[in-house]
KEKE-464169 format. One record per residue (C-alpha): residue in three letters; x, y, z. Coordinates in pm, whole numbers, plus 50000, padded with zeros to 5 digits. Each point is the difference from the previous one (the first is absolute). Layout:
REM residues N
ALAXYZ/...
REM end
This chain:
REM residues 423
UNK949877046222352/UNK498464965749944/UNK500274975850294/UNK498354969250148/UNK499884988650362/UNK499234963250058/UNK500114976550294/UNK501064963549994/UNK498104973250193/UNK502495002250284/UNK499425037550041/UNK503155012249822/UNK499385032749816/UNK501405003749649/UNK500085034549839/UNK500805001449627/UNK500745031749803/UNK500284991349628/UNK502215023849801/UNK499794985349646/UNK502615022949845/UNK502754986050223/UNK502114968949948/UNK501054998950365/UNK498134991350318/UNK500565002350373/UNK498724974850253/UNK499975012150361/UNK499124979450306/UNK498855021850290/UNK499704989650365/UNK498015021650239/UNK502674999150267/UNK503015021550081/UNK502015012050295/UNK496875011950186/UNK499024963850058/UNK503264990650169/UNK500914996750366/UNK502955019350139/UNK501924967350032/UNK499484991649631/UNK500265035349868/UNK501164998549639/UNK498724965149921/UNK497775011949713/UNK502995015549826/UNK502214970150089/UNK497474976049845/UNK499965021849688/UNK503734992649969/UNK499654962950072/UNK497564991649720/UNK502805007849752/UNK502374974750163/UNK498324968749874/UNK496584984049945/UNK498614964849975/UNK500554997249623/UNK503185020949993/UNK501854994650330/UNK502635027249957/UNK500175037149921/UNK502054992049691/UNK497394976249859/UNK497255026050046/UNK501995028249843/UNK501054978249706/UNK496394993349905/UNK499125037050024/UNK503065009549796/UNK499134973749742/UNK496805019049914/UNK501655034450022/UNK497845009050296/UNK500555020550314/UNK498814991950349/UNK500105015950339/UNK497985006350314/UNK499205027150253/UNK498765002450358/UNK497925027650153/UNK498395004550337/UNK496684985549882/UNK500904978849697/UNK502664978649835/UNK500194993349626/UNK501974979249751/UNK500045004749625/UNK501304987149667/UNK499955021349687/UNK500554982449669/UNK498694995449645/UNK496294992650011/UNK500724967949806/UNK501874987450310/UNK497225007450248/UNK499544963650103/UNK503694996850079/UNK499675031150219/UNK497044983950181/UNK501934967750047/UNK503085017450142/UNK498275025250224/UNK497394976350144/UNK502714975350094/UNK502205026950155/UNK497245015850210/UNK498084968750098/UNK502854974750029/UNK503245016550115/UNK502434973950130/UNK501355022250282/UNK503284981650049/UNK501495006850341/UNK503425008149858/UNK498405025049759/UNK498075016050286/UNK503195004750200/UNK501925013149699/UNK497265024749908/UNK500015014950348/UNK503385015249920/UNK498695013749670/UNK497015016850163/UNK502055014450284/UNK502335015349741/UNK496975013449813/UNK498835016050324/UNK503425015550061/UNK500045013449644/UNK496625016850055/UNK501025013550340/UNK503195014449854/UNK498115018749727/UNK498055029150155/UNK497895004249684/UNK498784964150032/UNK499835000650381/UNK497985031750055/UNK496594985149902/UNK500474973250267/UNK501075025850257/UNK496915020749921/UNK497684970050041/UNK501844990250320/UNK498915034350126/UNK496475003849872/UNK499024963950082/UNK502194994450305/UNK498834972750233/UNK497884983049732/UNK500544972149747/UNK500185026549727/UNK502975016050175/UNK502314970249948/UNK502404998049707/UNK498934975349732/UNK503424983649995/UNK499954993050376/UNK502855002850249/UNK503324981949993/UNK498934980650310/UNK496644989349855/UNK501584990149668/UNK502564977850173/UNK497274983450209/UNK497784989049707/UNK500034962449936/UNK498744977149723/UNK496954990050204/UNK499035036650042/UNK499655003249622/UNK497824969049980/UNK497705012350275/UNK499855034849848/UNK499044986349658/UNK497284978250153/UNK498545030550175/UNK499995023749703/UNK500584983049664/UNK496574985449928/UNK497655004849706/UNK497745027550130/UNK502945020450127/UNK501735000049660/UNK499355017749672/UNK501314993949648/UNK500305029349761/UNK500894994549635/UNK500315027649742/UNK501295002449646/UNK499454981049678/UNK497834973150159/UNK496464986449973/UNK497724997150301/UNK499034963549944/UNK503644990449954/UNK500995016250332/UNK497134984150194/UNK500904965249872/UNK503625004950104/UNK498965013950338/UNK497834969550064/UNK502774976449886/UNK502765014950213/UNK498125015050298/UNK496724980750007/UNK501174975750269/UNK500985027750239/UNK498154996050329/UNK497315024150114/UNK500045013750352/UNK498195025050216/UNK501275035549971/UNK501365014850321/UNK499315035750101/UNK503095021750019/UNK500915026050260/UNK498395034549992/UNK502265030250032/UNK498885029250216/UNK502065031450049/UNK500595014850345/UNK502005030049873/UNK498945033450151/UNK502915022949907/UNK502805003749742/UNK502724973450017/UNK503654999849892/UNK502344970349960/UNK503705006249937/UNK502434973149890/UNK503515013550047/UNK502484993849719/UNK503105019349902/UNK498825006149645/UNK500575029849776/UNK496265001249928/UNK496834998950207/UNK497304976849871/UNK496585009150136/UNK496354991249966/UNK497335023050137/UNK496514985750001/UNK496505001250138/UNK497734971150089/UNK497644995049708/UNK497434976549852/UNK499854962049969/UNK500034981849667/UNK496855006249797/UNK498775030050202/UNK497295021349840/UNK502335030349998/UNK502834981649822/UNK499625019249675/UNK500105034250164/UNK502964988150210/UNK501834989249684/UNK499395033549827/UNK501175018050315/UNK503224979649996/UNK500475008049632/UNK499675037350065/UNK502414999350292/UNK502794976849901/UNK499564978849687/UNK501955011149698/UNK502515027549927/UNK497375027549990/UNK498404990950336/UNK499965026050277/UNK502584983450224/UNK502384991949715/UNK499885036049874/UNK500365015550347/UNK502544976250153/UNK502194991649701/UNK499575026849733/UNK499575031750209/UNK502064991950309/UNK502404972749885/UNK499434980350319/UNK499704964949855/UNK500634979749689/UNK497124976250063/UNK496615008450152/UNK496764981249951/UNK496614994550161/UNK497994967950003/UNK497174984650202/UNK500494965050146/UNK497054977450081/UNK499324969150207/UNK496704982050058/UNK499125019950311/UNK502275030749997/UNK502385020549790/UNK502085031649978/UNK500825029249774/UNK503765005849987/UNK502715021149836/UNK503624989349961/UNK503065022449954/UNK503784995450014/UNK501775032050112/UNK503185015250138/UNK499984998050385/UNK500265038050018/UNK496825003449794/UNK497834973850167/UNK498125024150225/UNK499205023549713/UNK498794970449793/UNK497624988650276/UNK498655035550030/UNK499315001649627/UNK498314966250005/UNK497725010750283/UNK499215033549837/UNK499054983949669/UNK497814973950167/UNK498225024450229/UNK499545025449721/UNK497384977349844/UNK498014999350324/UNK499825038150016/UNK497385024249874/UNK501765003649666/UNK501584967349881/UNK500665016249660/UNK499184968849799/UNK499265012649651/UNK498034981149739/UNK503244995549803/UNK501834985050298/UNK497064977150075/UNK499874987849640/UNK503774994349990/UNK499924979850323/UNK497194977949868/UNK501644994149663/UNK503304991850171/UNK498324972050196/UNK498064986549705/UNK502975001749767/UNK502354981850235/UNK497414972950061/UNK499474995249628/UNK503754997449936/UNK500504975050282/UNK497284977249863/UNK502004993649684/UNK501894974050208/UNK498274967350091/UNK501694997650340/UNK498625034550088/UNK496554989549877/UNK500084970850243/UNK500945023550282/UNK497245024449910/UNK497244973950004/UNK501574975850247/UNK500565020950310/UNK496465013750010/UNK498434966049934/UNK502194982050251/UNK499635024250289/UNK496565015449942/UNK498304973349789/UNK499195028549763/UNK500535004949628/UNK500885034549875/UNK500885007449638/UNK502245027849867/UNK496835015949862/UNK498575000950353/UNK503145017850117/UNK499875025349717/UNK496355007950077/UNK500715003550372/UNK502865023949935/UNK497985020949755/UNK497275005650260/UNK502365015550256/UNK499385036950072/UNK502075026450175/UNK497554997550288/UNK500644962750030/UNK503765005750014/UNK499755026850269/UNK497654978150205/UNK502464970949989/UNK502935022850086/UNK498165013650303/UNK499164964950114/UNK503524986149963/UNK502355029450065/UNK499495002950375/UNK502765003250259/UNK498844969150186/UNK500534980049676/UNK503495013449930/UNK503194978949997/UNK503595006549898/UNK502734973849959/UNK503635009349929/UNK503274982049938/UNK502935023450038/UNK502925013550205/UNK498015012250299/UNK499854987750358/UNK497145022250113/UNK496575001949836/UNK498675028650215/UNK500375026949732/UNK497854979649763/UNK497424993650272/UNK499735037750046/UNK499485004849627/UNK497094975749992/UNK498355017250293/
REM end
């Protein structure tokens, strides 16, 4: 896939992926900052700021004025916050790219941050938090990371706490932006029916005056886990939502391709081992899936399932058996299964890259966090090189008891039976 990485005079990186056959384009502004960079007192401010940029900017002082301009070009816009990044995007006809630059630059760089809007949005975010907490399917990933990263900045919820949200003031946003929203901590990604020279001119026009600053080193995560861990969140639900996972690799690790193929074999797709064993053969769950998660300095390899409370123990046993089976003398990975797992990964990547927003995510996250460019072709080649031996080696390295964690949301008051299972 054709692409071009450039840097403006102020240090701002601009990554362009021309896709000439398309009439649409997506502009994404990335900031290399998320909930990891927050203090406990200001927990949730990255996500809160994401909300506030939509409430009014210098040129368009209200949410209505911003949305009217986006609607007038038939575009869509939104934002997202992670633990290590925040992004904002507009997707529209490529012919309206300059309007997208004008809107998004003003929103991100010049939010008005009216005090009355800050106070009003606190209620919105607190309700968003309650909605997530009340939905076990949405809540279980946070509960799992509360467990595996407990005591660290990665263990906090992105949305913050009700107390921290209520304590955030207008001045906190201003100080936070000054600390993190500078040229060499941002990245622009543009993909679709665009030309490279056109994008660079617009980037210079709308972001060229952004100040440069010295990058600050972030915290380094180090695990102290020495034995299996269980975290139970008691809820009187008819279903248990669970994630079982092992500590894994950081973003960009040399074993990432073998790890991905291993995840594909275990729990990606309706013919994966866990889906067949847990859903098709035993009828234990409707949904089961495996996926690795990566941060700059750590990661994990996890499997989700939603099951009947009476079947939760059996489900955990099956999960453990299927994981440990690959570390044994006979992992039984045939050439056909290996090929299927590889083609599953490559096929899903290819399908996702038909969307310009997904293209920006593919190139943007790696470039922002690792300062590294990786093309789809690089991924395909890396996957193709994976052998059965590579998969077994990764499984043996990751699937160790001292790396094992289990988080559950369900109608239990005692986690001891699950602790026994893990041991």
